[in-house]
N, C-alpha and C positions, 0 to 999 in steps of 0.2 A: 812187296810185287808192286811196277808201275801200274797207274791204271792204266787200261785198255783206248783208245782214244784216238779220236780224228784231227789233224794238226791239219787245216787248213791255208794252202801257200798261197794260189791265186785262183780266181773264180770267174775268167771271161772265158769270149768263144776267141776269136779270130783274131777280134782287134784290142787288147790291153785299155782300159780306160784308166782317167782320175787314179777310181777306188778298188779298179781289179786286172791283180795282172794277168800276166798267162796262169795255166793252169799248176797245181800243184799241188801232191796230197801227200800227204805222210800219217799214215797207221801205226801204233805206237800195240805193237801188239804182245806183252810181254819182254822178252832179253831180244827182242826182235824190231826190226824198224821198215816199212813196205812204205818205198816211194812209188808213187803213181804218176802217169806223166808229169814229167818235167818239163814246162816251156823256158820260155824266156823268161830270163830272171829270178829263177828259181831259188840261184846260190843268195844274192841277196834277201829273199824273202826268205830264208831259211834263220839266214842273220837274225834276222827282223822277231821270229816267232822263237829264239833261243833254239832248234836245231843244228846238233852238228853235222857234218857230214859222218863221224866214224858213229853216227846211230846208224845209219843204210845199211843194211846188213840184203835184202832185195832191192831192185830196179824194175819196175813195171815199165810198158809202155803198150799200148793199145794199137796207135795204130802212128804211121810218119807224117801228118800234117806238123805244121811248127810247131804251133799251140803246142804242141803233147808231147813233143821233144826237142825243141829246139836250148833247153837248158843242159842236157845229158852231157855234154863238149865240157863243159864247167864244176860240174858234179863228179863227169869221170878225175880229170887231173886237180880237184879241190882235193877228194879218196886220198888221190898219190900224194898231193901235195901235205896230208895228215896222217899219212902214212897208215893208212887203217887195217888194223892187228887181224883182220880176220876175211873172209872173201865172200867176195859181194856177188849173190849171182844176178844176170840179168837176163829180163823175157822180154821177148817182144815177137812177131810175128818175123815166119821165116820170111816171107815174100819181101820185106822192111832189113832185111840184114844187107846190104850194102849201105843201106841210109847208116843202119847201128854203127855199119865198121868206118862209114866216112864221118860221122858227127862223135863219133869216140876217136876217134884221132882227127880232129879237126884244126889242130895247132901243132905246136912245137910244145910237149913237158920230158919231166921227165917222170917214165914211167914204170912206178916200182907198186900202184895198186893190185890187188888178186880179183879179178874180174870175169868172172866166167860165165858165157855165154849161151844162153838157152832158146834155140830158135824155137819160135811154134807152129812146127805142120798142119798138126790135125788139133780136133777138139776134143777136151779130157784132164786126167789129171797129167800135173806139169808137175809136179815137189810135194812131197811127204816128208815130213817129221814132228820134232818134239811140238811145233806152232801147230800143228795139225795137217790139213790135205787141201792144197792151191788146183784149181781148176781154171781151166781155160775156156769159151764159149763162143764162138763163131757171131759177130755181130751183122748188119748189114748197114752200110755206110759204102762211099763212095773209092774207097780203093780197101783192101785188109785190115779186117779188125778184128780185136778179140777182148772180150770183159774178164774179169778176175773174179772170182770165188773164192774166199777162207774159211773152211768147216772143221772147227775145232773137234776130238773126238767126243761124247758120251762118256760121258762118267756117272760116279754118286756123290750125293752130301748125306753127310752122316748129319743121326739126329741124336741131339744131345741129353734127351733121354731114354735111350734106347743103349744109346753107351752107357749112361750111367747104372742104370738098369743092372746091366754083365760088368761094374766094377773094370770097366775101360775107360782109360783116360790115356794118358801122355805121347812118349813112345809109344807102345803100344797099337795104339790108334793109326800109325804107321803104316802096321805089320799084318793089321789086318786080312785077313785071302778071304776067297771066299770058303763056304757056304757064309761064316759066318759074317762077315765084311756085309753079306745083303740082308743078314737083320737087322742089321744094326744103322741102313741108311737107307735112301729112298734115290732112284735113276735120278741123274741131272743133265735137260740138254748142253751140248754144248750149243756156243756162240756159232753163227755165221753173219760173214760181215762179204756186201757185195761190189761190184766197181764196174758201173754200167757207162760208157762215155760213147764218143759219135754214132749214132745208128739210129734207125727207122725201128718203129717195134716191127718184133721178130722173135721165133721161139729164143732166138738164144736170150732176150734178154731178160723170161717168163724162167728160163731154166736155171737163171742166173741168181734172182731176184727171190726165187721160191726158199721159205723161211727165213729169210735171211734179217735178223737183231738191227743190221745196220744194213741201208740201203745206197748207196754213193750214183747217183744216176746225169746225165744232162738234161737240159732242158733249156735249149738254148732257146725256143720262140711260144709265145703266147697262143692261146688257142687258133684266133684272131688268125693266125698268120700260120697254122695247117699245111697250106700249099708250100709254101717254104720250106718249110722241115722234111715235108714228104722229098721235092725235090733236091733237095742238100743232104740229106740223109742225117736229119739229127730227127727231138722229139720234142716235142712242146708240155707243161708244166701238168695239161689233164692225161697226158698220155701217159709220162714218167705217173703221176699219179696213179693211173687205173691199174698199172701194172703192178706195184706196189700196192693196191687192196686187192688185187685177187693173189695176189703169192702170202699174204701173211705178211707183210713189211711191218719191225712193228716201228723202224725209226726213220725218216725218209729225209735222205739229205740231197735239197734240190741246185745244183753250181752249171758250168761253162753259161752263160747266161748272152747274151745279141748285146752287141753295143745299146741296137737303137731305143733297147729302153730303160729308160730311168727309175722306175719304182719297183722296189724289189717286193713290197706286200703286195703286187698284183702276182707273181707266180705263187706264193705259200694261198692269196684266196681260191686262185685255179682251181690249184691243189686241193684246198681241202674242201672244195664239192664232189670229188669222191672216194676221198682219200680222208678217215677219221680218225689217223694214228699222231705220233710226236709228227712235228714238218717241220725242216728247218732248210732256211732259206739261206747259202753260206755264205759266207763274206770270206775277206780275205784276212787271212790272221786268228779266224776263229776254232777255238777248239772245239771236239764234241764229242761225249764221251761217249761209250758202247754202256747202250741198258743195262738196264741187270738181268742175269738170268732167266728165263724163265721157269716158273717156278716146277 
């Protein structure tokens, strides 16, 4: 089984820089590839990161500002060019359905990929499957926006000593059922991943981040420019870290940085003032593994 990891494709906000492409984040989750907010240049970044279009099983757009969606045409057309062998599900705010339609058919191409659109009209569970449960929550931006949350079902971890004491091994382990299963294992909490982009602090941020093993969250501004964050519907590094601390997040991934800042360490230092967990200041082409499951 491949590692569960975040492949960072772009980390800028509205204006890309020499070092930072527009947004783009691929979550590798077992057999799934969840692509979030593909901005302009995402297809090129995927090539640089060794990510194939056929790796994508679901596409998520938080809102329809260009730095979060202008890569959709290239991704859609590449899926057809590569003749993706599976259906790709696309999730986006229902209020932006017209924008998604325009992006999906932005130019002429041989459209053969199976892309199923799932406009989100209200918060809640938007999909369920072997991967777990996908949820969406409203965010507070300057136009309709949603954040996303992936919750793996709780399970059980086998205890070798208890298995050995009962002489259970090999294929018999996979065939265990309660109550014997409960006697030779302990509860295992499912992993949780949250993705929060352009927003002010709001209930949705905390609902998405609650208990997340990894929280990927915008931190467009530093605290000194908090008034700009409020005006334009964004977060500071300190606000993102505060939400992570209050919600019991384990790994905090900061991203979506304004081009006005040149020292990424400032975001780490500001977040570390209020959050004592692992902090990653994302850079393009980073790979960040989800932390091991909680004991």
